[in-house]
C-alpha positions in Angstrom: -70.8 112.6 194.3 -69.2 114.1 197.2 -68.4 112.7 200.9 -67.4 114.9 203.7 -64.0 113.9 205.3 -63.8 114.3 209.2 -60.1 114.9 210.7 -58.9 115.8 213.7 -57.7 119.3 214.3 -54.1 118.5 214.4 -54.1 116.5 211.0 -55.5 119.5 208.9 -53.2 121.9 207.2 -54.1 124.3 204.9 -52.6 124.7 201.4 -51.4 127.6 199.4 -52.4 126.5 196.1 -55.7 125.4 196.6 -58.5 127.4 195.2 -60.6 126.6 198.2 -62.1 128.6 201.1 -59.9 127.7 204.3 -61.2 129.5 207.9 -59.4 128.7 211.0 -61.9 128.4 213.9 -60.4 128.2 217.4 -60.7 125.5 219.3 -59.0 124.3 222.9 -56.3 123.5 222.5 -55.6 123.5 219.0 -56.9 125.0 215.4 -59.4 123.2 213.3 -59.6 124.2 209.7 -62.7 123.7 207.4 -62.8 124.0 203.7 -64.8 122.6 200.6 -63.7 121.9 197.5 -65.9 121.2 194.3 -64.6 120.1 190.7 -66.6 119.7 187.4 -65.2 116.0 186.6 -64.7 117.6 182.9 -64.0 121.0 181.8 -65.1 120.6 178.2 -67.8 118.6 176.7 -68.6 118.2 172.8 -72.1 116.9 171.6 -74.8 117.2 169.2 -78.3 118.6 169.7 -80.0 115.0 169.8 -77.6 113.8 172.8 -78.5 113.9 176.5 -75.4 115.1 178.4 -75.1 114.9 182.4 -72.5 117.3 183.7 -71.1 116.1 187.1 -69.2 117.6 189.8 -67.6 116.2 192.6 -67.0 117.8 195.8 -64.9 117.0 199.1 -64.8 118.8 202.2 -62.9 119.0 205.7 -64.8 119.3 208.7 -63.9 119.5 212.2 -64.5 116.2 214.5 -68.2 116.4 215.9 -69.6 118.8 213.8 -72.4 118.1 211.6 -72.5 119.5 207.9 -74.7 120.4 205.3 -74.3 121.0 201.5 -76.2 122.8 199.0 -75.3 122.8 195.3 -76.4 125.5 192.6 -75.9 125.5 189.0 -76.2 128.6 186.8 -75.3 129.5 182.9 -72.7 131.8 182.9 -72.3 132.3 179.3 -73.6 131.1 175.7 -73.6 132.7 172.2 -76.4 134.7 173.1 -78.4 131.3 173.8 -80.3 131.6 177.4 -81.2 128.2 178.5 -84.4 128.5 180.5 -84.4 126.5 183.8 -87.7 124.6 182.6 -85.2 122.0 180.5 -82.9 121.6 183.1 -83.2 119.2 186.0 -80.9 118.5 188.6 -80.0 122.3 189.5 -79.8 121.3 193.3 -77.4 118.4 192.9 -73.9 118.1 191.8 -75.2 117.0 188.6 -76.8 118.8 185.7 -79.0 117.1 183.4 -79.8 118.6 180.0 -82.3 116.6 177.8 -81.8 115.9 174.2 -82.6 118.7 172.1 -82.0 121.6 175.0 -79.1 123.1 173.4 -79.3 125.0 170.3 -76.6 123.7 167.5 -73.7 125.6 166.7 -73.7 127.1 170.5 -71.4 126.9 173.4 -72.7 127.1 176.9 -70.7 127.6 180.0 -72.3 126.4 183.3 -71.0 127.4 186.9 -71.4 124.8 189.9 -71.2 126.4 193.2 -71.3 124.2 196.5 -71.8 125.5 199.8 -71.0 123.9 203.1 -72.5 124.7 206.5 -70.7 123.3 209.4 -70.9 124.5 212.9 -71.0 128.3 212.4 -68.8 128.2 209.2 -70.1 128.8 205.9 -67.9 128.0 202.8 -68.2 128.1 199.1 -66.1 126.6 196.2 -67.1 126.7 192.6 -66.0 125.4 189.2 -67.2 125.6 185.5 -68.0 123.4 182.8 -68.5 124.3 179.1 -70.6 122.5 176.4 -70.3 122.9 172.6 -73.0 121.9 170.3 -72.0 120.7 167.1 -74.2 121.2 163.9 -75.1 118.0 162.1 -75.7 117.6 158.3 -79.2 117.6 156.9 -80.4 114.2 156.1 -81.6 114.2 152.2 -83.8 111.3 151.7 -84.9 110.7 148.0 -88.2 108.4 148.0 -88.6 105.6 145.6 -85.3 103.6 145.2 -81.9 103.8 144.5 -82.4 104.2 140.5 -85.0 105.4 138.0 -85.6 105.3 134.6 -87.4 108.5 132.9 -87.9 108.9 129.2 -86.5 112.4 127.9 -90.0 113.2 126.8 -91.3 112.7 130.6 -90.8 115.0 133.6 -88.7 113.9 136.3 -90.2 114.2 139.9 -88.2 113.6 142.9 -89.9 113.2 146.5 -87.8 114.7 149.3 -90.5 114.5 151.8 -88.8 112.1 154.1 -85.6 114.6 154.2 -85.0 116.0 157.6 -82.6 118.5 159.6 -81.5 116.9 162.9 -80.8 120.3 164.4 -84.3 121.5 163.5 -82.5 124.9 161.9 -83.8 124.6 158.2 -87.3 123.7 157.4 -86.7 120.7 154.9 
C-alpha cells in the first residue's frame, strides 16, 4: 500500500539516481517538487499452476503542502511465452495489487506484468512504473493405480490395471 507524504517546499530535493518523475513547480518564495515512485514488492515469483498469486506494488509520493493528490494504478501484461492472459481472469487491475486466481496461468510459461501508478496533484501529472515476472513450474503427472498396493495374478490370467484416478495437475495431458 502507498501513502502520500507532504513535505514543505524547503525540505524536498530531487535525487539524480531516483527513477521517479520530478517536476519543479514555482511557488512563492521557494520551489516545490512533486514526485511519485512505484515499486513491485518482488521482481520474480515462482509458482505452480494450482497456486493463487497476489503481486503487490508499493508507491510513495511527495506532494506540496496544501495540494490534494489522486492516484490511479494500471497493470498490463508485458510479455509471456506467447501466452496472452485475458483480463477476464485477472482481478485488481486498478489497484496496486494484481490477483491471479489458481489455474489462470499456463504451466511452463513465464509472464511479466507492468504496474504504472499515476499521481495527479495540483496541475501536475506524474507516472512511475515497475515490472514483476512470474514463472509457472510444471508439476509431474500423478499416476494412481486402483485396487491396493499389491496384486496376485496367476500366469494364466490377464493383468488389468485401473488407472482412472490418475490426473495431470497442470491439465496439459489427457490422462
